[in-house]
C-alpha positions as CSV (number, residue, x, y, z in Angstrom):
1,M,0.0,0.0,0.0
2,K,1.4,3.4,-1.0
3,I,-0.7,6.5,-0.1
4,Y,-0.4,10.0,-1.6
5,I,-1.8,12.8,0.6
6,S,-3.8,15.3,-1.5
7,G,-5.3,18.5,-0.3
8,P,-5.6,22.3,-0.4
9,I,-2.2,24.0,-0.2
10,T,-2.4,27.3,-2.0
11,I,-5.9,28.1,-0.7
12,D,-4.9,27.3,2.9
13,P,-1.5,29.0,3.2
14,E,-1.6,29.4,7.0
15,H,-2.6,25.8,7.9
16,W,-1.6,23.4,5.1
17,R,1.7,22.3,6.7
18,E,0.0,21.4,9.9
19,H,-2.9,19.7,8.1
20,F,-0.6,17.5,6.0
21,A,1.6,16.6,8.9
22,D,-1.4,15.6,11.0
23,A,-2.8,13.6,8.1
24,E,0.5,11.7,7.7
25,E,0.5,10.9,11.4
26,V,-3.0,9.6,11.2
27,L,-2.2,7.4,8.2
28,R,1.0,6.0,9.8
29,F,-1.1,5.0,12.8
30,K,-3.9,3.5,10.8
31,Y,-1.8,1.9,8.1
32,P,1.6,1.2,9.7
33,E,2.7,-1.0,6.7
34,A,1.9,1.7,4.1
35,E,4.4,4.0,2.5
36,I,3.1,7.6,2.8
37,I,3.9,10.2,0.2
38,N,3.4,13.7,1.8
39,P,4.0,16.6,-0.6
40,L,5.2,18.5,2.5
41,T,8.3,16.3,2.7
42,L,9.0,16.6,-1.0
43,E,10.1,20.2,-0.4
44,D,13.4,18.9,0.8
45,D,14.1,17.4,-2.6
46,P,17.2,19.0,-4.3
47,D,15.3,19.2,-7.6
48,Y,12.5,21.2,-5.9
49,I,15.1,23.5,-4.2
50,E,16.7,24.1,-7.6
51,A,13.3,24.7,-9.3
52,Q,12.5,27.4,-6.7
53,E,15.7,29.1,-7.6
54,H,14.9,29.3,-11.3
55,L,11.1,29.4,-11.5
56,E,8.3,31.4,-9.9
57,G,4.6,31.9,-10.0
58,E,2.7,29.7,-12.4
59,E,5.9,28.1,-13.8
60,L,6.9,26.8,-10.3
61,Y,3.3,25.7,-9.7
62,N,3.2,23.8,-12.9
63,W,6.6,22.2,-12.1
64,V,5.4,21.1,-8.7
65,M,2.1,19.7,-10.1
66,K,4.0,17.6,-12.7
67,R,6.3,16.3,-10.0
68,D,3.3,15.5,-7.7
69,I,1.4,13.7,-10.5
70,R,4.4,11.5,-11.0
71,Y,4.2,10.5,-7.4
72,V,0.4,9.9,-7.6
73,T,0.9,7.5,-10.5
74,E,3.2,5.4,-8.3
75,C,0.6,5.0,-5.5
76,T,-2.2,2.6,-4.8
77,H,-4.3,5.1,-2.8
78,I,-5.0,8.8,-2.4
79,Y,-5.9,10.3,0.9
80,A,-8.0,13.4,0.1
81,L,-8.0,16.0,2.9
82,K,-11.0,18.1,3.8
83,G,-11.3,20.9,1.3
84,W,-9.7,19.0,-1.6
85,E,-12.6,19.9,-3.8
86,A,-11.7,23.6,-3.6
87,S,-8.1,23.0,-4.7
88,K,-7.3,23.0,-8.4
89,G,-4.2,20.9,-7.7
90,A,-5.9,18.4,-5.4
91,R,-8.8,18.0,-7.9
92,L,-6.2,17.1,-10.6
93,E,-4.4,14.7,-8.3
94,V,-7.7,12.9,-7.4
95,F,-8.8,12.9,-11.1
96,V,-5.5,11.3,-12.3
97,G,-5.5,8.9,-9.4
98,T,-9.1,7.7,-9.9
99,S,-8.5,7.5,-13.7
100,L,-5.7,5.1,-13.0
101,G,-7.7,3.0,-10.6
102,L,-6.3,4.3,-7.3
103,K,-8.6,4.0,-4.3
104,V,-9.5,7.3,-2.7
105,L,-9.7,7.6,1.1
106,F,-11.4,10.7,2.4
107,E,-10.5,12.5,5.6
108,I,-13.5,12.6,7.9
């Protein structure tokens, strides 16, 4: 089992880090055998750090979404956080995931 956490980031700038970290903790408790992909932790990736140095605005957003979609395609499940429907990026991640047959788990 490999779970990608999807949820609102750009529309929740003050709380998204905490929300994603809490979700990862919940998933690790509920599915201890699962590999959890948290976009929050992908910020430490050297490619992301380099992209931030050279891209901004919509170009950086598009780069991040392409990276995140690659991660979605490697998972078996998506964990959709509350408010995902209001997020353009999360809607895209869930659409791609469900189109590829991933199971969607919804935060309650």
